N, CA, C and O of each residue as an XYZ file, in Angstrom:
588
protein
N      63.036     84.696    149.803
C      64.409     84.004    149.658
C      64.854     83.192    148.774
O      66.082     83.266    148.731
N      64.275     82.176    147.780
C      64.923     81.370    147.087
C      65.061     82.540    145.967
O      66.155     82.612    145.406
N      64.374     83.166    145.713
C      63.539     83.866    144.299
C      64.870     85.099    144.233
O      65.103     85.782    143.236
N      65.553     85.164    145.402
C      66.455     86.861    145.634
C      67.620     85.878    145.185
O      68.054     86.146    144.065
N      68.269     84.705    145.872
C      69.605     84.074    145.467
C      69.237     83.846    143.613
O      70.071     84.093    142.742
N      67.804     83.328    143.337
C      68.389     82.860    141.860
C      68.704     84.245    141.015
O      69.723     84.402    140.344
N      67.681     85.191    141.161
C      68.341     86.539    141.083
C      69.346     86.667    140.988
O      69.982     86.829    139.946
N      69.706     86.626    142.010
C      71.452     87.234    142.253
C      72.426     86.096    141.327
O      73.621     86.332    141.152
N      71.848     85.000    140.834
C      73.361     84.663    140.453
C      72.672     84.443    138.911
O      73.434     83.982    138.061
N      71.395     84.720    138.540
C      71.240     84.778    137.244
C      72.243     86.159    136.793
O      72.957     86.091    135.792
N      72.190     87.455    137.704
C      72.635     88.835    137.099
C      73.939     88.713    137.410
O      74.586     89.706    137.076
N      74.639     87.751    137.994
C      76.080     87.606    137.958
C      76.308     87.204    136.698
O      76.921     87.807    135.817
N      75.488     85.561    136.635
C      75.651     85.151    135.234
C      75.670     86.172    133.819
O      76.487     86.464    132.946
N      74.927     86.351    134.001
C      74.875     87.902    132.490
C      75.740     88.100    132.559
O      76.575     87.454    131.924
N      76.335     89.902    134.001
C      76.956     89.668    134.002
C      78.765     89.205    133.118
O      79.474     89.791    132.300
N      78.832     88.336    133.608
C      80.477     87.524    133.961
C      80.122     87.040    132.009
O      81.081     86.658    131.339
N      78.643     87.142    131.327
C      78.956     86.509    129.676
C      79.028     88.130    129.058
O      79.678     88.377    128.042
N      78.606     88.721    129.481
C      78.417     90.280    129.149
C      80.373     91.105    128.967
O      80.712     91.873    128.067
N      81.276     90.598    130.119
C      82.176     90.735    130.383
C      83.084     89.845    129.134
O      83.551     90.587    128.270
N      83.386     88.289    128.952
C      84.231     87.970    128.439
C      83.659     88.245    127.398
O      84.681     88.255    126.712
N      82.399     88.621    126.270
C      81.706     88.785    125.182
C      82.752     90.477    124.551
O      83.330     90.687    123.485
N      82.593     91.298    125.714
C      83.008     92.471    125.670
C      84.272     92.463    125.686
O      84.718     93.457    125.113
N      85.487     91.404    126.309
C      86.504     91.593    126.343
C      87.087     91.010    124.778
O      88.147     91.399    124.288
N      86.268     90.121    124.200
C      87.446     89.143    123.444
C      87.589     90.125    122.306
O      86.860     91.071    122.008
N      88.828     89.631    121.670
C      89.618     90.000    120.768
C      88.990     89.255    119.181
O      88.862     88.095    118.788
N      88.618     91.050    118.397
C      88.595     91.011    117.045
C      89.378     91.171    116.272
O      90.317     91.943    116.468
N      89.244     90.581    115.314
C      90.154     90.973    114.155
C      89.083     91.738    113.370
O      87.956     91.271    113.205
N      89.548     93.170    112.793
C      89.355     93.766    112.026
C      89.998     93.801    110.428
O      91.135     94.139    110.099
N      88.777     93.294    109.479
C      89.774     92.717    108.264
C      89.359     94.569    107.176
O      88.258     95.109    107.280
N      89.976     94.889    106.693
C      90.323     95.310    105.209
C      89.862     94.956    104.483
O      89.878     93.731    104.360
N      88.857     96.084    103.127
C      88.197     95.669    102.406
C      89.400     95.171    101.448
O      89.190     94.258    100.650
N      90.680     95.798    101.545
C      91.605     95.017    100.482
C      92.083     93.484    100.446
O      92.147     92.758     99.454
N      92.442     93.136    101.942
C      92.672     92.485    102.715
C      90.961     91.398    102.295
O      90.975     91.061    101.111
N      90.093     91.061    102.814
C      89.186     90.803    102.656
C      89.090     90.647    100.620
O      88.966     89.586    100.007
N      89.219     92.337     99.878
C      89.465     91.513     97.999
C      90.173     90.115     98.623
O      89.458     89.159     98.921
N      91.344     90.081     98.761
C      92.679     89.144     99.028
C      92.226     88.061     99.523
O      92.725     87.047     99.034
N      91.367     87.891    100.415
C      91.269     86.506    100.992
C      89.778     85.426    100.167
O      89.474     84.236    100.248
N      89.088     86.823     99.298
C      88.070     86.166     98.243
C      88.814     85.765     97.799
O      89.070     84.755     98.454
N      89.879     85.889     96.517
C      90.427     85.451     95.392
C      91.705     83.958     96.036
O      91.952     82.981     95.329
N      92.235     84.140     97.267
C      93.280     83.637     97.434
C      92.982     82.465     98.581
O      93.690     81.492     98.838
N      91.935     82.788     99.085
C      92.066     82.134    100.960
C      92.092     82.617    102.019
O      91.573     83.681    101.682
N      92.263     82.730    103.027
C      92.743     82.682    104.109
C      94.322     82.484    105.184
O      94.831     82.713    106.282
N      94.509     81.898    103.862
C      95.623     81.746    104.961
C      95.603     80.474    106.455
O      96.413     80.407    107.380
N      94.622     79.784    106.250
C      94.543     79.087    107.409
C      94.595     77.592    107.248
O      95.439     77.433    106.366
N      94.067     76.175    107.691
C      94.217     75.566    107.527
C      93.114     74.909    106.394
O      91.957     74.912    106.816
N      93.283     74.382    105.110
C      92.625     73.780    104.484
C      92.378     75.333    103.291
O      92.077     75.085    102.123
N      92.491     76.378    103.605
C      92.197     77.527    103.375
C      93.607     78.598    102.540
O      93.698     79.820    102.654
N      94.376     77.866    101.892
C      95.512     78.481    102.178
C      95.648     79.037    100.591
O      96.634     79.681    100.234
N      94.494     78.696     99.653
C      94.565     78.801     98.079
C      93.455     78.436     97.678
O      92.745     77.686     98.348
N      93.032     79.014     96.242
C      91.666     79.082     95.718
C      91.635     78.844     94.206
O      92.080     79.658     93.396
N      91.155     77.832     93.927
C      90.823     77.264     92.195
C      89.762     77.974     91.489
O      88.564     77.765     91.684
N      90.348     79.015     90.475
C      89.219     79.030     90.033
C      89.627     78.718     88.560
O      90.676     78.831     87.926
N      87.760     78.067     88.138
C      87.705     77.765     86.762
C      87.016     78.701     85.863
O      86.144     79.443     86.317
N      87.467     78.730     84.149
C      87.004     79.896     83.170
C      85.424     79.635     83.097
O      85.282     78.431     82.880
N      84.385     80.165     83.174
C      83.089     80.071     82.941
C      83.125     80.431     81.853
O      83.082     79.574     80.970
N      83.218     81.857     81.494
C      83.235     82.395     80.025
C      84.159     83.639     80.296
O      84.844     84.151     81.182
N      83.663     83.853     78.681
C      85.140     85.787     78.278
C      84.690     86.260     77.299
O      84.377     85.609     76.302
N      84.615     87.136     77.393
C      84.398     88.118     76.051
C      85.212     89.452     75.744
O      85.426     90.412     76.484
N      85.645     89.193     74.283
C      86.260     90.196     73.971
C      85.803     91.578     72.968
O      85.160     91.640     71.919
N      86.474     92.647     73.846
C      85.487     94.246     73.419
C      84.199     93.825     72.798
O      83.845     93.922     71.622
N      83.345     93.161     74.202
C      81.992     93.424     74.519
C      81.037     91.846     73.734
O      79.834     91.613     73.843
N      81.891     91.165     73.124
C      81.301     89.907     72.288
C      82.137     89.112     73.007
O      83.362     89.129     73.124
N      80.906     88.087     73.687
C      81.206     87.063     73.785
C      81.910     85.500     73.019
O      81.447     85.040     71.975
N      82.718     85.058     73.543
C      83.910     83.567     73.224
C      82.962     82.437     73.305
O      82.449     82.001     74.336
N      82.871     82.211     72.664
C      82.664     80.266     72.492
C      83.422     79.639     73.166
O      84.522     79.752     72.624
N      83.537     78.772     74.416
C      84.609     78.373     74.595
C      85.112     77.247     74.249
O      84.727     76.678     75.270
N      85.810     76.177     73.507
C      85.685     74.810     73.132
C      85.549     74.253     75.043
O      85.420     74.877     76.097
N      85.656     72.920     74.710
C      85.596     72.156     75.981
C      87.270     71.996     76.822
O      87.572     71.679     77.972
N      88.146     72.410     75.534
C      89.018     71.696     76.020
C      89.702     73.413     77.607
O      90.171     73.399     78.745
N      89.208     74.752     76.351
C      88.757     75.945     77.447
C      87.961     75.657     78.247
O      88.675     75.353     79.202
N      86.898     75.521     78.573
C      86.644     75.648     79.744
C      86.996     75.011     80.921
O      86.613     75.589     81.938
N      87.962     73.414     81.156
C      89.301     73.144     81.882
C      90.328     73.549     82.378
O      91.089     73.119     83.244
N      90.269     74.933     81.387
C      90.958     75.884     81.800
C      90.881     76.754     83.476
O      89.976     77.540     83.755
N      91.829     76.457     84.265
C      91.898     76.946     85.561
C      92.999     78.035     86.090
O      93.997     78.303     85.422
N      92.810     78.439     86.941
C      93.710     79.211     87.755
C      94.178     79.383     89.356
O      93.481     79.950     90.197
N      95.165     78.934     89.553
C      95.513     78.724     91.529
C      95.580     79.795     91.340
O      96.069     80.238     90.300
N      94.754     81.094     93.002
C      95.597     82.195     93.833
C      95.785     81.296     95.166
O      94.968     80.729     95.891
N      97.271     81.404     95.194
C      97.711     80.904     96.661
C      97.784     82.049     98.056
O      98.145     83.192     97.777
N      97.586     81.865     98.912
C      97.231     83.030    100.072
C      98.974     83.629    100.197
O      99.021     84.479    101.086
N     100.114     83.439     99.660
C     101.571     83.719     99.703
C     101.302     84.695     98.880
O     101.824     85.753     99.232
N     100.615     84.756     97.806
C     100.882     85.916     97.185
C     101.710     85.133     95.447
O     102.522     85.763     94.769
N     101.214     83.725     95.111
C     101.402     83.508     94.468
C     100.510     82.677     93.397
O      99.709     82.125     94.152
N     100.167     82.251     92.043
C      99.533     82.030     91.146
C     100.171     80.726     90.073
O     101.352     80.660     89.732
N      99.009     79.676     89.626
C      99.877     78.792     88.423
C      98.651     78.999     88.045
O      97.745     79.520     88.695
N      98.622     78.351     86.381
C      97.021     77.834     85.709
C      97.445     76.916     85.377
O      98.619     76.624     85.605
N      96.349     75.901     84.507
C      96.506     75.561     83.599
C      97.021     74.998     83.067
O      97.141     73.776     83.151
N      97.689     76.021     82.042
C      98.736     76.111     80.792
C      99.819     76.045     81.270
O     100.631     76.333     80.390
N     100.456     75.751     82.481
C     102.043     76.233     83.221
C     102.503     77.836     83.362
O     103.613     78.312     83.605
N     101.438     78.369     83.157
C     101.684     80.292     83.851
C     101.632     80.136     84.625
O     100.869     79.255     85.020
N     102.608     81.056     85.711
C     103.341     81.002     87.426
C     103.951     82.345     87.495
O     104.788     82.822     86.729
N     103.405     82.876     88.526
C     104.277     83.959     88.885
C     103.727     84.622     89.875
O     102.688     84.071     90.241
N     104.030     85.741     90.565
C     103.050     86.201     91.762
C     101.773     87.097     91.294
O     101.412     87.116     90.117
N     101.159     87.797     92.263
C     100.162     88.358     92.541
C      99.918     89.466     93.065
O     100.807     89.612     93.904
N      99.000     90.673     93.093
C      98.469     91.324     94.589
C      97.452     91.888     94.157
O      97.250     91.746     92.951
N      96.695     92.519     94.764
C      95.957     93.478     95.013
C      96.074     94.744     95.190
O      95.197     95.544     95.517
N      96.960     94.888     95.014
C      97.393     96.934     95.288
C      96.409     97.613     95.665
O      96.702     98.415     96.552
N      94.818     97.615     95.185
C      94.225     98.702     95.410
C      92.806     98.042     95.343
O      92.863     97.026     94.649
N      91.596     98.276     95.819
C      90.257     97.456     95.992
C      89.626     96.882     94.025
O      88.605     96.368     93.568
N      90.661     97.266     93.576
C      89.877     96.886     92.275
C      90.634     96.890     91.286
O      90.239     97.252     90.177
N      91.908     96.467     91.535
C      93.067     96.245     90.497
C      93.809     94.904     91.291
O      94.078     94.755     92.483
N      94.037     93.927     90.019
C      94.930     92.505     90.120
C      95.911     93.308     89.629
O      95.901     94.381     89.025
N      96.631     92.684     89.953
C      98.457     93.364     89.207
C      98.930     91.215     89.069
O      98.951     90.533     90.094
N      99.163     90.740     87.977
C      99.739     88.976     87.973
C     101.633     89.693     87.327
O     101.826     90.146     86.198
N     102.701     89.576     88.422
C     103.908     89.447     87.784
C     103.577     87.949     87.031
O     102.611     87.256     87.352
N     104.554     87.583     85.976
C     104.574     86.500     85.980
C     106.270     86.378     85.289
O     106.935     87.245     84.722
N     106.524     85.277     85.537
C     107.824     84.395     85.264
C     108.294     83.192     84.446
O     107.583     82.222     84.183
N     109.379     83.331     84.128
C     109.791     82.499     83.231
C     110.495     80.809     83.671
O     110.926     80.642     84.812
N     110.518     80.153     83.083
C     111.123     78.889     83.353
C     111.794     78.963     84.685
O     111.423     78.321     85.668
N     112.925     79.882     84.652
C     113.871     79.923     85.789
C     113.942     81.188     86.887
O     114.877     81.722     87.483
N     112.490     81.404     86.859
C     111.765     82.576     88.138
C     112.106     83.834     88.087
O     112.250     84.768     88.875
N     112.204     83.627     86.943
C     112.672     85.755     85.971
C     111.047     86.388     85.510
O     110.091     85.727     85.103
N     111.095     87.280     85.644
C     110.066     88.211     85.538
C     110.169     87.849     83.774
O     111.210     87.403     83.293
N     108.736     88.159     82.806
C     109.212     88.163     81.959
C     108.672     89.244     81.781
O     109.680     89.899     81.516
N     107.579     90.184     81.701
C     108.033     91.594     81.799
C     106.560     92.153     83.073
O     105.541     91.707     83.601
N     107.396     93.383     83.006
C     106.356     93.829     84.483
C     104.907     93.020     85.122
O     104.872     92.171     86.013
N     103.853     93.557     84.397
C     102.685     93.081     85.239
C     101.694     92.972     84.058
O     101.658     93.551     82.972
N     100.831     91.956     84.675
C      99.423     92.602     83.599
C      98.746     93.200     84.337
O      99.306     93.348     85.424
N      97.532     93.743     84.268
C      96.864     94.688     85.586
C      95.627     94.393     84.892
O      95.694     94.711     83.705
N      94.670     93.957     85.195
C      93.278     93.601     85.443
C      91.823     94.422     86.383
O      91.422     94.372     87.546
N      91.520     94.922     85.504
C      90.070     95.465     86.657
C      89.342     94.179     87.255
O      89.010     93.089     86.789
N      89.224     94.929     88.765
C      88.349     93.752     89.294
C      86.924     94.032     88.923
O      86.523     95.193     88.999
N      86.252     93.226     88.591
C      84.528     93.914     88.437
C      83.944     93.261     89.821
O      83.490     93.722     90.868
N      84.135     92.229     89.405
C      83.827     91.514     91.092
C      83.819     90.149     91.346
O      83.412     89.243     90.620
N      84.694     90.057     93.311
C      84.860     88.976     93.746
C      83.691     88.608     94.860
O      82.987     89.452     95.416
N      83.638     87.442     95.034
C      82.566     86.629     95.586
C      83.382     85.237     95.633
O      84.261     84.731     94.935
N      82.780     84.919     96.611
C      83.115     83.300     97.683
C      83.063     82.566     96.061
O      84.130     82.099     95.662
N      81.855     82.467     95.152
C      82.117     81.654     94.172
C      82.009     82.280     93.092
O      81.555     81.618     92.159
N      82.330     83.567     92.846
C      82.472     84.241     91.335
C      83.551     85.358     91.377
O      83.805     86.155     92.281
N      84.072     85.211     90.253
C      85.391     86.449     90.319
C      85.306     86.757     88.836
O      85.699     85.969     87.976
N      84.712     88.081     88.554
C      85.373     88.184     86.793
C      85.972     89.078     87.095
O      85.912     89.542     88.233
N      87.047     89.783     85.738
C      87.952     90.333     85.977
C      88.043     91.066     84.417
O      87.258     90.614     83.584
N      89.042     92.270     83.950
C      89.179     92.501     82.735
C      90.341     92.751     82.063
O      90.262     93.952     82.319
N      91.362     92.678     81.422
C      91.910     92.834     80.979
C      92.495     93.688     79.647
O      92.921     93.239     78.583
N      92.319     95.501     80.229
C      92.028     96.397     79.084
C      93.862     96.116     78.286
O      94.642     96.080     79.237
N      94.491     95.966     77.195
C      95.407     96.236     76.835
C      94.652     96.651     74.791
O      93.657     97.328     74.532
N      95.418     96.075     73.960
C      95.143     96.114     72.804
C      93.126     96.131     72.815
O      92.325     97.046     72.626
N      92.948     94.665     73.130
C      91.770     94.383     73.321
C      90.655     94.494     74.505
O      91.223     94.129     75.534
N      90.061     94.648     74.629
C      89.161     94.558     76.319
C      88.413     92.776     76.308
O      87.488     92.154     75.785
N      89.429     92.594     77.165
C      89.226     91.106     77.383
C      88.531     90.847     78.874
O      89.104     90.326     79.831
N      87.207     91.319     78.844
C      86.609     90.050     80.802
C      86.582     88.765     80.836
O      85.949     88.188     79.952
N      87.303     87.948     81.930
C      86.969     86.888     81.894
C      86.284     86.300     83.449
O      86.568     86.557     84.619
N      85.666     85.758     83.062
C      84.259     85.100     84.318
C      85.048     83.535     84.674
O      85.335     82.571     83.964
N      85.219     83.837     86.122
C      85.138     83.021     86.777
C      85.109     81.876     87.730
O      85.839     82.030     88.708
N      84.310     80.559     87.661
C      83.515     79.914     88.807
C      84.769     79.487     89.818
O      85.978     79.504     89.588
N      83.923     79.032     91.224
C      85.213     78.855     92.591
C      85.627     76.995     91.890
O      84.499     76.502     91.881
N      86.223     76.318     91.571
C      86.316     74.708     91.267
C      86.622     74.366     92.623
O      86.636     73.143     92.762
N      86.938     75.164     93.946
C      87.426     74.755     94.962
C      86.437     74.033     96.286
O      86.981     73.626     97.313
């Protein structure tokens, strides 16, 4: 009889755990929002921005040797859709599709300088960000996480 009581309690406990787990709400994040969170954080406590430090770059597939001063360059993307860099350039950013990053640059009065810069996103991970700007030259930037 004692085993029957233990058996019933065990089954009841497992059933309760199953109900609690199956009823919990989980937010499903889209691929696009996942890209945004990798670039700029999730917007939660102490995760509202990400600072990216230049690691290397190339122009028309030719590597550029960065000076010590250039190696200090950082770009900070905030969850609220703004960014700024170490040179004082600031603006808004958006990822309208999974492989495109748009930056809208501001002047010192907060007005747009021009429509936007459009980068092709080659890779975003938790510690590396690679993008390519195709203008008159193909400029590839490789950043590593700094924070």
